[in-house]
N, C-alpha and C positions, 0 to 999 in steps of 0.2 A: 052662786057663780053661774055666769053665762059665757059662752065663747062661740066664735064663728071662724071658719077656715076660709081663707082667701088665697088660693094658689098654694105656695109653700110657707105661708104665714098663718098663725092662729092668733087672733085678738081676743083677749080675756078680760072680763070684768069680775073681780072677786068682791064679795060683799062683806059687810060688818060681821065679825065673829068667825070668819073662815080663816083657816091656817094656810099659809102660802105653799109650803112644801107638800103638804097633804093634797091640796087642790091641784097643784101642778102635776104631781104624780098621777092623779086620776086622769087628767087630760092626756098625758103621755101614754098611759095604758090604753085608754079608749081609742087613741089614734095610732097606736103602734109606732110611736116615735122612737127612732134609734139614736138620732143625734140632732141637737138644736141649740141655738144660742137664745138667751133669755134677757129681756130688759123690762123694767117696770118702774112705776112711781105710785105714790098713794099715801095712805095714812094708817098708822098702826098704834097699838097701845100696850102690847106685850111682845117683846123681842128678846131672843137669846142669841148673842154673838160670841164668836170665839177667835182665838189666835193659836196657831200651831207652833209649839216650841220645837224647833228643829233639833236642838241638842238632846232634849228629853224624849222626842218623838211622841209628844202628848199635847192634846188640846186643852186650853184653859178657856172656859166660857163664863159669861156673865149675863144674867137676866136683867132686862131693863123694863120698868113699868111706868109709863107716863103717856102723854099725848105726843106723838111723833109724826113728822112728815117723813115719808120715805123719799129721800132726795135722789137716791140711786140704788137700784137693785139689778145686778147683772150676774150672769153665769152661764151654765150650760147644762144640757141633758145628755147623758150617754147611757151605756149599759154596763153592768157588772154582773157576771154570772147570769146573763140574759134577763136581769131585772132592771127596771128604771133606776138610774142613778142621777140624783139631782145635786149639783154643786153650784151654790150661790154665795155671793158676797153682797153686803148691804151697807149703806150709809143712811143714818136717820138723824134728824135734827129735832131738838126739843124747842119749847117756847122761848128760850133764851139764846137760840141759835148755837147751842152746844151740839157738836156733831159726834156721833159714835159710829163705829163700823167694825166690820170683820166678817169672818166666815159665818153664814147664817145657819143656826140650828133650828130655829122656828120663829115665826112672825105671825101674830094675830092681827087681822085687819080691824080698824076702828071705824072706818067710813067706807072706803073703797080702795081697790088696787087695780090699776090699768097696766096690763102686761101684754107684751108681744113676743111670740115665739117665732124664730126664723128657722124653719126646718131645713136641714141639709141632707142631700142624697148621700147615702153611704152609712157605714156603721163604725163608730168609734167605741171601743170597749175600754174597760178599766181593769187594772190588775194591781194587786198590792206589791209594792216595792219595799222589801225589808230594810234596805240600806237607807232609804229616805223616810220610810214609815207612813207613806201615803198611798192611796189608790191612784195610779198614774194612767194617762192615756196610753192605749195600745192600738197600733194601726195594723189593719189587715192588708 
């Protein structure tokens, strides 16, 4: 992985074999990022996506193993208990143009991933909401 900072943006190239959330967390820790939006494209071969069932307050996830184009990877970085908190959603397409998507649990890069972080001034935290069952934005 390599990255460069340009003003309030960080441009990232992730390489074959790297895991997206792990790599992004490292960048955020190294740069003390409190809040940012994330967008990316690329290629992957092992992806786990999930869907949160509101009624059950439970995630259901599925691992996908194939050659995929990352057609859209978006989300944000915030903090929970002063730790980096990554929240990403992904859409991936296989060779037959079947598209899969959902909340990203992990994604291993098969060729490259081109990512841009747009760092925002300020600090947005997360706090667990027992009624919803998710870690929601908390504004200071």
